C-alpha positions in Angstrom: 97.8 105.7 172.5 98.5 102.1 171.6 97.4 100.8 175.0 94.0 102.4 174.9 92.7 102.5 171.3 93.2 98.9 170.1 90.0 97.5 168.6 90.3 93.8 169.4 87.9 92.6 166.7 89.8 94.4 163.9 93.4 95.0 165.0 94.0 92.2 167.5 92.6 88.8 166.7 92.8 86.0 169.3 95.1 83.2 168.2 95.7 81.2 171.4 95.9 81.1 175.2 98.8 81.2 177.7 99.7 77.9 179.3 100.9 77.4 182.9 104.6 77.8 183.5 105.1 81.1 181.7 107.8 83.5 183.1 108.3 87.3 182.8 110.4 86.7 179.6 108.9 83.4 178.2 105.4 82.9 176.9 104.1 79.5 176.0 100.6 79.3 174.5 98.3 76.8 172.8 97.3 77.8 169.3 93.6 77.8 168.5 92.2 75.4 165.9 92.3 76.7 162.3 94.9 79.3 163.4 98.6 79.3 162.7 101.5 80.8 164.7 104.6 81.6 162.7 108.2 81.5 163.9 109.8 85.0 164.1 106.4 86.8 163.9 105.1 89.2 166.5 102.1 88.6 168.8 100.6 90.5 171.7 99.3 89.7 175.2 97.6 92.1 177.6 99.6 93.1 180.6 98.3 91.1 183.6 98.4 94.2 185.9 97.7 97.0 183.3 94.4 96.5 181.4 94.5 97.6 177.7 98.3 97.8 177.8 99.7 95.4 175.2 103.0 93.5 175.5 105.0 92.6 172.4 106.2 89.0 172.0 108.0 87.1 169.2 107.6 83.4 168.5 110.8 81.5 168.2 109.5 77.9 168.2 106.3 76.1 167.2 105.7 72.4 167.9 102.7 70.0 167.6 101.8 67.7 170.5 99.6 64.6 170.6 99.4 62.6 173.8 98.2 59.5 171.7 101.6 59.4 170.0 103.6 59.0 173.1 105.5 55.7 173.3 103.3 53.1 174.9 100.0 54.7 174.0 97.6 53.5 171.3 99.0 55.7 168.5 102.4 53.9 168.2 100.6 50.6 168.4 98.3 51.4 165.6 101.2 52.8 163.5 103.0 49.5 164.0 100.1 47.7 162.3 100.1 50.3 159.5 97.0 52.0 160.7 96.5 55.7 161.3 94.7 56.3 164.6 92.5 59.2 163.3 90.5 59.2 166.5 93.7 60.5 168.2 93.8 63.6 166.1 91.1 65.2 168.3 93.7 65.3 171.1 96.4 67.0 169.0 97.3 70.6 169.5 100.1 73.1 168.7 102.2 74.9 171.2 104.1 78.1 170.4 107.0 79.4 172.5 107.6 83.2 172.4 110.1 85.6 173.8 108.4 88.4 175.7 110.1 91.6 174.5 108.3 94.4 176.5 105.8 97.2 176.3 105.3 101.0 176.3 104.1 102.6 179.5 101.8 105.7 179.7 104.8 108.0 179.1 105.9 106.1 176.0 108.9 104.6 177.8 109.9 101.1 176.9 109.5 98.6 179.8 110.5 95.0 180.2 107.8 92.7 181.5 107.7 92.6 185.3 105.4 89.6 185.9 104.5 86.3 184.1 101.4 86.0 182.0 98.6 84.0 183.7 97.2 80.8 182.3 94.3 81.4 179.9 95.5 85.0 179.1 94.6 85.5 175.5 97.3 85.8 172.9 96.6 88.1 169.9 97.7 88.2 166.3 98.0 91.9 165.3 97.0 93.6 162.1 99.9 95.2 160.2 98.4 98.6 160.9 98.5 97.9 164.7 102.0 96.5 164.5 103.1 99.4 162.3 102.0 101.9 165.0 103.9 99.9 167.6 107.1 99.5 165.5 107.3 102.8 163.6 109.7 105.1 165.4 111.0 108.6 164.6 114.1 109.5 166.4 113.8 112.4 168.8 117.5 113.3 168.4 118.4 115.9 165.8 121.8 114.2 165.5 120.3 111.0 164.1 120.8 110.1 160.4 118.3 107.3 159.7 118.7 105.1 156.6 116.0 102.7 155.5 117.7 99.2 155.0 114.7 97.0 154.4 111.5 95.7 155.9 110.7 94.0 159.2 110.2 90.4 158.4 106.7 89.4 157.3 105.5 93.0 157.0 105.8 96.0 154.8 107.0 98.1 157.8 110.3 99.8 157.0 113.4 99.1 159.1 115.9 101.8 159.8 119.5 102.2 161.0 121.1 105.3 162.5 124.4 106.0 160.8 125.2 108.6 163.4 125.0 105.9 166.1 127.4 103.6 164.1 129.9 106.5 163.8 129.8 106.9 167.6 129.6 103.3 168.7 130.7 100.8 166.1 128.8 97.9 164.5 129.5 94.1 164.3 128.2 92.3 161.2 128.4 88.5 161.2 127.0 85.6 159.2 127.9 82.6 157.1 129.4 82.8 153.6 126.7 84.0 151.1 124.2 84.9 153.9 124.2 88.5 152.8 126.8 90.4 154.8 128.7 92.1 152.0 125.4 92.8 150.1 124.1 94.5 153.3 127.1 96.9 153.5 127.1 97.5 149.7 123.4 98.5 149.7 123.8 100.5 152.9 126.6 102.6 151.4 124.8 102.9 148.0 121.7 104.1 149.8 123.6 106.5 152.0 124.8 108.3 148.8 121.4 110.0 148.6 121.3 111.2 152.3 121.8 114.8 153.4 124.3 115.2 154.8 126.2 112.5 152.9 128.3 110.3 155.3 131.8 109.2 154.5 133.0 105.6 154.3 136.3 103.8 154.1 136.0 100.2 153.1 138.8 97.6 153.6 137.9 95.3 150.6 139.8 92.1 150.8 138.1 90.3 147.9 137.5 93.1 145.3 133.8 92.9 145.9 132.9 96.6 146.3 133.8 98.1 142.9 130.1 98.3 142.0 129.9 101.3 144.3 131.9 103.3 141.8 128.7 104.3 139.9 127.5 106.0 143.1 130.7 108.1 143.3 133.0 105.7 145.3 136.7 105.5 144.4 138.8 102.3 144.4 142.4 102.6 145.3 144.9 99.7 145.7 146.0 99.3 149.2 149.7 99.5 148.3 149.2 103.2 147.4 148.9 103.7 151.2 151.7 101.3 152.3 154.1 103.3 154.5 157.9 102.8 154.3 159.1 100.3 156.9 160.3 102.0 160.0 160.5 99.0 162.3 163.9 97.3 162.2 162.5 94.1 163.5 160.0 94.0 160.6 162.8 94.6 158.1 164.7 91.6 159.5 161.6 89.4 159.4 160.9 90.3 155.8 164.6 89.5 154.8 164.4 86.2 156.7 167.8 86.2 158.5 168.3 84.4 161.8 171.1 84.0 164.3 174.1 86.5 164.2 173.1 87.6 160.7 169.8 88.8 162.1 171.5 90.7 164.9 173.9 92.4 162.4 171.1 93.6 160.0 168.9 94.7 163.0 171.8 96.9 164.3 172.4 98.2 160.7 168.8 99.1 160.2 168.5 100.9 163.5 171.6 102.9 162.8 170.4 104.0 159.4 166.9 104.9 160.7 168.3 106.9 163.7 170.7 108.8 161.3 167.8 109.6 158.9 169.6 107.8 156.0 167.5 106.2 153.2 167.0 102.6 154.0 167.8 101.1 150.6 169.5 97.8 149.9 172.7 99.5 148.9 172.9 101.6 152.1 172.0 98.6 154.3 174.7 96.5 152.7 177.3 99.3 153.3 176.2 99.6 156.9 176.4 95.8 157.5 179.9 95.8 156.1 180.9 98.6 158.5 179.4 96.8 161.5 181.2 93.5 160.6 184.5 95.3 160.0 184.3 96.9 163.4 184.4 93.4 164.9 181.7 93.9 167.5 179.7 90.8 166.7 182.0 88.7 164.5 185.6 88.5 165.5 187.8 86.6 163.0 188.5 87.8 159.4 187.2 84.5 158.0 184.0 84.7 159.9 183.6 88.4 158.9 183.8 87.5 155.2 181.5 84.5 155.6 178.8 86.4 157.4 179.0 89.4 155.1 178.6 87.2 151.9 175.7 85.4 153.5 173.9 88.6 154.6 174.6 90.4 151.4 172.9 87.5 149.4 169.8 87.8 151.6 169.6 91.5 151.3 170.1 91.5 147.5 167.6 88.7 146.9 165.0 89.2 149.6 165.3 92.9 150.3 164.0 94.3 147.1 161.0 95.7 149.0 163.4 98.3 150.4 164.0 99.9 147.0 160.3 99.9 146.1 159.2 102.0 149.1 157.6 105.3 148.1 155.8 108.0 149.9 152.2 106.8 150.4 149.0 108.7 149.7 147.5 110.7 152.5 144.4 108.8 153.7 142.7 112.0 155.1 143.1 113.9 151.8 141.6 110.9 149.9 138.6 110.6 152.3 137.8 114.3 151.9 137.6 113.8 148.1 134.7 111.3 148.0 132.0 109.9 150.1 133.2 106.3 149.8 136.8 105.2 149.6 137.4 101.5 148.8 140.9 100.3 149.8 141.4 97.2 147.5 143.4 94.6 149.4 142.8 92.0 146.6 145.6 93.3 144.3 148.2 90.9 145.9 148.7 88.4 148.7 151.4 90.2 150.7 149.8 89.7 154.2 152.6 91.6 156.0 152.2 94.7 153.8 148.4 94.5 154.1 148.7 94.4 157.9 151.1 97.3 157.9 148.9 99.4 155.6 145.8 98.7 157.6 147.5 99.7 160.8 148.8 102.9 159.2 145.4 103.9 157.9 143.6 103.2 161.2 146.2 105.2 163.1 146.1 108.2 160.8 142.3 108.4 160.8 142.1 108.0 164.6 144.8 110.6 165.3 143.3 113.1 162.8 139.9 112.8 164.3 141.3 113.4 167.7 143.1 116.5 166.5 139.9 117.9 165.0 137.6 117.1 168.0 137.2 120.7 168.9 136.4 121.8 165.3 133.7 119.2 164.6 134.5 118.9 160.9 135.5 115.3 160.5 133.6 112.0 160.8 133.7 108.7 159.0 132.7 105.0 159.2 135.4 102.4 158.5 134.2 99.0 157.2 136.6 96.1 158.0 135.8 93.1 155.7 137.0 89.7 157.1 138.1 91.2 160.4 139.7 88.0 161.5 142.6 88.8 159.2 143.3 92.1 161.0 142.2 91.3 164.5 142.3 87.6 165.1 141.6 86.0 168.4 144.7 84.9 170.3 146.0 81.6 169.0 144.6 81.7 165.5 146.8 84.4 163.9 147.3 83.8 160.2 150.9 84.9 160.3 152.9 85.7 163.5 154.8 89.0 162.8 155.4 92.4 164.0 152.9 93.8 161.4 150.2 91.4 162.7 150.7 92.7 166.2 150.7 96.3 165.1 147.4 96.0 163.2 145.8 94.2 166.0 146.9 96.9 168.4 145.6 99.6 166.0 142.2 97.9 165.8 141.9 97.6 169.5 143.0 101.2 170.1 140.7 102.6 167.3 137.6 100.7 168.4 138.3 101.7 172.0 138.8 105.4 171.4 137.7 106.6 168.0 133.9 106.3 168.6 134.2 109.4 170.9 135.6 111.3 167.9 133.0 110.3 165.3 135.0 107.5 163.8 133.0 104.3 163.8 134.2 100.8 162.8 132.0 98.2 161.1 133.6 94.8 161.9 132.6 92.1 159.5 133.3 88.3 159.6 131.8 84.9 158.8 133.5 83.4 161.9 132.9 85.5 165.0 134.7 82.9 167.1 137.9 83.9 165.2 137.7 87.6 165.8 139.4 89.3 168.8 136.7 89.5 171.5 137.8 92.8 172.8 136.8 94.2 169.4 133.4 92.5 169.3 132.6 93.7 172.8 133.1 97.3 171.8 130.4 97.2 169.2 127.0 98.4 170.5 125.1 97.6 167.3 124.9 94.1 165.8 123.6 92.8 162.5 123.7 89.0 162.5 122.9 87.0 159.4 122.5 83.2 159.3 124.9 81.4 161.7 124.8 77.7 162.4 128.2 77.1 164.2 127.7 76.8 167.9 131.1 78.5 168.6 130.1 81.5 166.4 126.7 81.8 168.1 128.3 81.7 171.5 130.7 84.5 170.5 127.7 86.7 169.6 125.8 85.7 172.7 128.7 86.2 175.2 130.3 89.3 173.8 127.4 91.4 172.7 124.4 92.9 174.6 121.7 90.6 173.3 121.5 88.8 176.6 119.1 85.9 175.7 119.6 82.3 174.7 116.8 82.9 172.1 119.5 84.1 169.7 120.4 80.4 168.9 116.8 79.8 167.9 116.6 82.7 165.4 120.0 82.6 163.6 120.0 79.1 161.9 116.6 79.7 160.3 117.3 83.1 158.7 117.1 83.2 154.9 119.7 84.8 152.6 119.7 88.6 153.1 117.8 88.4 156.4 119.5 89.7 159.6 118.7 89.9 163.3 119.6 93.5 164.2 119.8 95.2 167.5 121.7 97.9 169.5 122.0 101.7 169.7 121.8 102.2 165.9 118.4 100.4 165.7 115.5 102.8 166.5 113.6 100.0 168.3 114.4 99.0 171.8 114.4 95.3 171.0 116.0 93.1 168.2 114.2 93.0 164.9 114.5 90.6 162.0 115.0 92.6 158.8 114.6 91.5 155.2 117.4 93.6 153.7 116.7 95.6 150.5 119.2 94.4 147.8 119.8 96.3 144.6 123.5 95.9 144.3 125.5 92.7 144.7 129.1 92.0 145.5 131.4 91.5 142.5 132.1 87.7 142.6 133.4 85.4 139.9 132.0 86.2 136.5 130.6 82.7 136.0 129.7 79.7 138.1 132.1 76.9 138.6 130.1 74.6 136.2 130.6 77.1 133.4 134.3 77.5 134.1 134.7 73.7 134.1 132.9 73.5 130.7 135.2 76.1 129.3 138.3 74.3 130.7 137.1 71.0 129.1 136.5 72.6 125.8 140.0 74.2 125.9 141.6 70.9 126.8 139.8 69.1 123.9 140.9 71.8 121.5 144.5 71.5 122.7 144.4 67.8 122.3 143.1 68.1 118.7 145.8 70.7 118.0 148.6 68.4 119.2 147.4 65.8 116.6 148.1 68.2 113.7 151.4 68.4 111.9 153.6 71.2 113.2 153.2 73.4 110.1 149.4 73.4 110.6 149.3 74.3 114.3 148.5 77.8 115.4 151.1 79.6 117.4 
């Protein structure tokens, strides 16, 4: 048992003593001379009421203090003269502030601290072996599917994540650009390839970054292979761009064709518009009829070409069953409306299929949503107000609210948590947070996830690349851990750095300039 067998001289070394003013969740202690407390490292104290029961803490701030350097004391006066008051160094000490995480009781149940440490209680620095016994967990559930994702910061202790818990409860991944979010998911999916059973992933790839997973058996398919024919008359009108009476006429024509089961091509739509105008229901005079028809016909012919390009989309379920990872490439074009419509259709099909198979127990998958703010933006920051935007947002909310119960988990990813719909964030019971410095983004994590401590703001700004603070149901520790993520595969970014690209552009410009100086018969064409 950890609470009975610790050898203080070998496994727990004194590093400091608790100060007055500690609380049940905050430890402040003075660090002993020649010792060093490190931010984000674990330390232990003995439970004040339970001898030999050790309580885990984590330092979030270290600060030196010297009373001689307070304004008005002798230190600043000496510094003013250019002298260093070395005699004042004897009064200097270091204070560390730590978050009290909790302890295991006699029955190996995790408990939060009930009382505050007393002044002069000793603070211990653990050996890695002692810390390993405290932090190494094997899930008792046969349903778990643990995957090693890296090491607990500052140690060689492996960190795990439970993919089964993600499929049943969703995950939120946040962090600044280039902090390691995409690398985390890429390496998680790559490592999951070797698990038994092998999980299934669907990845919404907005930047074409995940193609490196092909060598592990993933398949990349352009999103427009899944784009459904437009069946919403309002969306057809929005894409054509008509307003006023022309909008009403096309809306009526589209509804009529759809209700009659007639193919919604440009030709059929123009014919139906002519019929409606000739009936005189909306436009009365002959002159107005011809004017409106000519105007509407121009719009349909020039802006309705999408109607003739619509084909039967691939079946997302059939494609999921073919491979363990399916990458939906949204980088092939910039048609935001079509991307929204496709994402909504994919989410709806997967959710509905999972619900139909609930009694058979033969379907589960994890859907990764890159740059979730494009699909489920917070109210007021929508990228493009449209029916498709509303549909994909509704699909995201419905899927994240219901699908977890049917073994379909969402991994919501973003570099701006403040821009993502909060009803989606709040549904995620596992969080992986990489470096974040924006106060608004930190507040979104703090307010809409279950971390429940202001200490979050102390940890996040100081995380290095590929380090994440991870907590929740998919983490087999009852407290947040900082993980150094294992990185073997990287996102597919630009082939060269900007400097190299500029050098090539400059050389090409110089070459073009020299070419222009040559006689026409000597130029290369």
